[in-house]
C-alpha positions as CSV (number, residue, x, y, z in Angstrom):
1,M,0.1,0.2,0.0
2,A,1.1,3.2,-0.9
3,N,0.8,6.8,0.9
4,I,-0.1,9.0,-1.8
5,S,-0.8,13.2,-1.6
6,I,-2.9,14.1,-4.6
7,Y,-2.7,17.9,-5.0
8,L,-6.0,19.6,-7.2
9,N,-5.9,23.0,-9.2
10,D,-9.3,23.7,-9.7
11,A,-8.0,26.7,-11.3
12,A,-6.3,24.7,-14.3
13,S,-8.2,25.2,-17.5
14,K,-9.5,21.6,-18.4
15,S,-9.4,20.8,-14.8
16,N,-12.7,18.6,-13.5
17,S,-11.7,17.6,-9.9
18,E,-14.7,15.7,-8.9
19,V,-14.6,13.5,-11.6
20,L,-10.8,13.1,-11.2
21,T,-11.4,12.0,-7.5
22,D,-13.8,9.8,-8.4
23,S,-11.8,8.2,-11.2
24,L,-8.6,8.3,-8.6
25,L,-10.6,6.6,-5.8
26,N,-12.3,3.6,-7.9
27,H,-8.8,2.6,-9.0
28,L,-6.3,3.1,-5.9
29,Y,-8.6,2.5,-3.4
30,R,-6.3,0.0,-1.7
31,H,-4.2,3.0,-1.1
32,Q,-3.7,5.7,1.7
33,L,-5.2,8.6,-0.5
34,N,-4.8,12.4,0.9
35,F,-6.7,14.7,-1.3
36,R,-5.3,18.2,-0.9
37,S,-7.0,21.7,-2.5
38,P,-4.5,24.2,-0.4
39,K,-6.4,27.8,-0.2
40,D,-3.4,29.7,-0.5
41,L,0.2,29.1,-1.6
42,D,1.1,29.0,2.2
43,E,-1.2,26.0,2.8
44,L,0.2,24.2,-0.4
45,E,3.5,25.0,0.7
46,E,2.8,23.5,4.5
47,N,1.2,20.5,3.2
48,L,4.3,19.9,1.1
49,K,6.7,20.2,3.9
50,L,4.6,17.8,5.7
51,D,4.4,15.1,2.9
52,V,8.5,15.7,2.8
53,Q,8.9,14.9,6.2
54,S,6.2,12.5,6.3
55,D,6.5,8.5,4.8
56,C,4.6,10.2,1.8
57,E,5.8,8.2,-1.5
58,Y,3.9,9.3,-4.1
59,I,2.6,13.3,-5.1
60,F,0.0,13.2,-8.0
61,S,-0.1,16.7,-9.6
62,V,-3.5,17.7,-10.8
63,G,-3.2,21.0,-12.9
64,G,-0.6,22.5,-15.6
65,D,2.9,23.0,-15.7
66,G,2.2,25.7,-12.9
67,T,0.8,23.1,-10.8
68,A,4.0,21.0,-11.3
69,N,6.3,23.9,-10.7
70,T,5.0,25.0,-7.4
71,I,5.3,21.3,-6.1
72,L,8.9,20.8,-7.9
73,Q,10.1,23.7,-5.6
74,N,9.3,22.1,-2.6
75,I,10.0,18.2,-3.3
76,Q,13.3,18.2,-5.3
77,G,16.0,16.8,-3.8
78,S,13.6,14.3,-1.8
79,D,12.6,10.3,-2.6
80,I,9.4,11.3,-3.5
81,K,8.1,10.6,-6.8
82,L,5.9,12.7,-8.7
83,M,2.9,12.0,-11.2
84,V,1.5,14.8,-13.7
85,I,-1.9,14.5,-14.5
86,P,-2.4,17.2,-17.1
87,T,-5.1,19.1,-16.8
88,G,-3.9,22.8,-18.1
89,T,-3.1,24.4,-20.9
90,A,0.3,23.6,-22.7
91,N,1.3,20.5,-20.2
92,D,4.8,20.9,-21.5
93,F,6.2,18.6,-19.0
94,A,3.4,15.5,-19.1
95,S,3.9,15.3,-22.8
96,E,7.6,15.4,-22.2
97,L,6.9,12.1,-19.9
98,G,4.3,10.5,-22.2
99,I,1.7,11.4,-20.2
100,N,-2.4,12.6,-21.5
101,L,-5.8,13.2,-19.3
102,N,-6.2,9.2,-19.7
103,I,-7.2,8.1,-16.5
104,E,-6.2,4.2,-17.5
105,K,-2.7,5.3,-18.6
106,I,-2.0,6.9,-15.7
107,I,-3.4,3.9,-13.1
108,K,-0.5,1.8,-15.7
109,I,2.1,4.1,-14.9
110,F,1.6,4.2,-11.5
111,Q,0.8,0.5,-10.9
112,Y,3.9,-1.0,-12.9
113,K,6.3,1.3,-11.1
114,S,7.2,3.1,-14.7
115,Y,9.4,6.3,-13.3
116,Q,13.0,7.6,-14.0
117,T,15.1,10.2,-12.4
118,V,15.4,13.8,-14.3
119,D,17.4,17.1,-14.3
120,I,15.9,20.0,-13.4
121,V,17.4,23.9,-13.9
122,K,18.0,26.4,-11.2
123,I,17.7,29.8,-12.0
124,N,18.5,32.4,-8.8
125,G,17.3,29.6,-6.6
126,K,14.2,28.8,-8.3
127,Y,13.7,25.6,-10.3
128,M,12.6,24.8,-13.8
129,V,11.3,21.3,-14.9
130,S,10.8,22.4,-18.9
131,N,11.5,25.3,-20.4
132,G,11.7,28.9,-20.1
133,G,13.3,32.4,-20.6
134,I,13.6,36.0,-21.3
135,G,12.6,38.4,-23.8
136,L,9.6,37.9,-25.9
137,T,8.5,34.6,-25.1
138,S,8.3,35.5,-21.6
139,N,6.4,38.5,-22.6
140,V,4.3,36.0,-23.9
141,A,3.2,33.7,-20.8
142,Q,3.3,36.7,-18.8
143,K,0.4,38.5,-21.2
144,I,-1.5,35.1,-21.1
145,N,-1.2,34.7,-17.6
146,D,-2.3,38.4,-17.1
147,D,-5.4,38.0,-19.1
148,R,-6.3,35.1,-17.4
149,K,-6.7,36.4,-14.2
150,K,-8.2,39.4,-15.8
151,F,-10.6,38.2,-17.7
152,K,-13.8,36.4,-16.3
153,G,-14.1,34.1,-19.7
154,F,-10.7,34.0,-20.4
155,K,-10.5,30.5,-18.8
156,G,-13.2,28.8,-21.2
157,L,-11.3,30.6,-24.1
158,M,-8.5,28.5,-22.9
159,K,-10.3,25.1,-22.9
160,L,-11.3,25.6,-26.3
161,T,-7.8,26.8,-27.6
162,G,-5.8,24.7,-25.9
163,S,-2.1,24.9,-26.2
164,K,-2.9,26.6,-29.6
165,I,-3.3,29.7,-27.1
166,Y,0.9,30.4,-27.4
167,P,1.1,30.4,-30.9
168,L,-1.7,32.9,-31.1
169,Y,-0.5,35.5,-28.9
170,F,3.0,34.8,-30.1
171,G,1.8,35.9,-33.3
172,K,-0.2,38.6,-32.3
173,E,3.3,40.1,-30.6
174,L,5.1,39.6,-33.7
175,L,2.6,42.0,-35.1
176,K,4.6,44.9,-33.2
177,P,7.5,46.2,-33.9
178,L,10.4,43.9,-32.8
179,K,12.3,44.3,-29.9
180,T,15.4,43.3,-29.1
181,Y,17.3,43.7,-25.6
182,R,21.4,43.5,-25.0
183,F,22.6,40.6,-23.1
184,N,25.8,39.4,-21.2
185,I,26.3,36.2,-21.6
186,Q,29.0,34.1,-19.4
187,S,29.4,30.2,-20.0
188,K,31.9,28.0,-21.3
189,D,30.4,26.6,-23.6
190,Y,29.2,29.6,-25.3
191,P,30.6,29.0,-28.8
192,K,31.1,33.4,-29.7
193,L,33.8,35.4,-28.8
194,E,32.2,38.2,-28.1
195,T,30.1,38.2,-24.9
196,T,28.1,40.9,-25.9
197,I,24.5,40.4,-27.8
198,E,21.4,41.9,-29.3
199,A,18.4,39.3,-29.1
200,S,14.5,39.3,-29.1
201,I,14.5,35.9,-27.3
202,V,17.0,34.1,-25.0
203,M,15.5,30.1,-24.1
204,I,16.4,27.8,-21.7
205,N,15.4,24.4,-22.5
206,N,15.7,21.0,-20.7
207,Q,13.2,19.6,-23.1
208,A,12.7,19.6,-27.1
209,K,9.4,21.4,-27.5
210,I,7.6,24.0,-25.8
211,G,4.3,25.2,-25.7
212,G,2.5,22.2,-26.9
213,N,4.4,22.2,-30.7
214,F,7.3,24.6,-30.8
215,L,10.4,22.4,-31.5
216,V,12.9,24.6,-30.3
217,A,15.8,22.2,-29.2
218,P,15.3,18.7,-31.1
219,N,18.7,16.8,-29.2
220,T,17.9,18.1,-25.6
221,K,17.2,15.7,-22.9
222,N,16.5,16.0,-19.4
223,D,19.2,13.5,-17.9
224,D,22.3,14.3,-19.2
225,G,23.6,16.9,-17.1
226,K,22.7,19.7,-19.3
227,F,20.5,21.6,-20.7
228,N,19.7,23.9,-23.8
229,V,20.3,27.3,-24.5
230,T,18.8,28.6,-28.0
231,I,19.2,33.1,-28.8
232,L,17.2,34.6,-31.5
233,T,19.2,37.4,-32.9
234,H,16.9,38.4,-35.7
235,T,16.7,41.7,-36.5
236,N,13.6,41.8,-38.5
237,R,10.2,40.3,-37.7
238,A,10.0,38.3,-41.0
239,D,12.9,36.1,-40.7
240,L,12.2,35.6,-37.0
241,M,8.5,34.6,-38.5
242,N,10.3,32.1,-40.7
243,T,12.5,30.5,-38.0
244,T,9.7,30.3,-35.6
245,L,7.2,29.1,-37.9
246,K,9.4,25.8,-38.8
247,M,9.7,25.6,-34.6
248,Y,5.8,25.6,-34.5
249,R,5.7,22.9,-37.6
250,G,8.3,20.7,-36.0
251,E,11.2,21.2,-38.5
252,V,14.5,21.3,-37.3
253,V,15.8,24.8,-37.8
254,E,19.1,24.2,-39.8
255,N,21.7,27.0,-41.5
256,D,19.7,30.3,-39.6
257,P,23.1,32.5,-38.9
258,S,20.6,34.2,-36.5
259,L,20.2,31.2,-34.1
260,I,22.7,30.5,-31.6
261,S,22.1,26.9,-29.7
262,F,24.5,25.3,-27.5
263,E,24.5,23.0,-24.4
264,T,25.5,23.2,-21.0
265,D,25.4,22.9,-17.6
266,K,25.9,26.4,-16.5
267,I,25.3,30.0,-17.7
268,N,25.1,33.5,-16.4
269,I,23.1,35.9,-18.7
270,M,22.7,39.8,-17.7
271,S,20.7,42.7,-19.4
272,L,22.2,45.4,-19.6
273,D,19.5,48.0,-20.0
274,E,16.4,46.8,-18.0
275,E,15.1,44.7,-16.0
276,L,13.3,41.4,-17.4
277,V,11.2,38.3,-15.9
278,Y,12.4,35.2,-16.5
279,F,9.0,32.9,-17.3
280,G,9.9,28.7,-16.3
281,D,7.4,26.3,-16.4
282,G,4.9,28.9,-17.0
283,E,5.3,30.9,-13.6
284,I,7.7,33.9,-13.3
285,L,10.6,32.8,-11.7
286,A,12.9,35.3,-11.2
287,K,12.6,39.1,-12.2
288,G,15.6,41.6,-12.7
289,Q,18.9,42.0,-14.6
290,N,21.0,39.0,-13.5
291,F,20.2,35.6,-14.0
292,E,22.4,32.9,-12.8
293,I,21.3,29.4,-14.3
294,E,22.8,26.1,-13.8
295,S,21.7,22.2,-14.1
296,V,20.8,20.3,-11.3
297,P,20.8,16.8,-12.3
298,N,19.3,13.5,-11.0
299,A,17.1,16.0,-8.2
300,L,13.5,14.9,-9.2
301,N,11.9,11.7,-9.2
302,V,8.9,11.4,-12.1
303,C,6.4,8.7,-13.2
304,S,6.6,8.4,-16.7
305,Y,5.0,6.3,-19.8
306,D,7.8,3.5,-20.6
307,N,6.0,1.3,-23.3
308,N,8.5,-1.5,-22.9
309,L,8.2,-1.5,-19.5
310,I,4.3,-1.5,-19.2
311,Y,4.5,-4.2,-22.2
312,C,6.8,-6.7,-20.6
313,N,4.7,-6.1,-17.1
314,S,1.4,-6.5,-18.7
315,L,2.9,-9.7,-20.3
316,S,4.1,-10.8,-16.8
317,L,0.5,-10.3,-15.5
318,E,-0.9,-12.2,-18.3
319,N,1.3,-15.4,-17.3
320,L,0.4,-15.2,-14.1
321,E,-3.2,-15.3,-14.5
322,L,-2.6,-18.4,-16.9
323,M,-0.5,-20.5,-14.2
């Protein structure tokens, strides 16, 4: 019998807590289930602190990337295994783990103990597990978050559009005059001699895709001790739109002189002109002009879909039933 804490975020765009609760109760009735719906961040962090200190074995995060990120801040480095049940908008991390909102699949992942240990990324003392950055993409994420709080019907719109809300807002931003920022980049793996650069977007990627579809870092993995840095230095909107459209189509961008991409385990990024916001996992993780970013290897245990493992375990169970 496993001790499982289940955190429910009713604010997530696709959330239907009653249905999910009943389904989990039906499938996991033999286990100790602790359903939690914290009223605020303080209560959430207090509950998570108790989970880490107690004999909690699994935490189920029912929500989006932001919900998982809040839980991550508190359980990284512990032995707790995180199960992400995606009811948010983009659900980038769940997609990377091969998890969708299919309760039968989720139960199989749990029952067959299909999990892995992944790296996370530390930004000025905060943690991120999927993708983030500063500049234009950060502005898009902030605009969506602001509109979600401002407009009453925005949650319904997000239910209809899903992850497509991100390219819609990104395209809207590209209709405006292109804003670039001056950065000083310090990393042993930075491929340029000049450390000062002008760019509209600097992204930190711990997995290949962001926003559901954008293939930003095709060869990036979340278990190799490194993360990807992608810098877009295009000076006009047409070139930038062409590159990002290829990413949205899932194409590998090659031979683009305005795109800088490299792998590293540590980087320092300084904005030379103004304070910026760093968005990661859909949340504001840092504000300021200086961002110290490093990989934290093997920091999080996560449930993930391993087709070979689940298939072999299924065969084993079938053989036992035939005996």
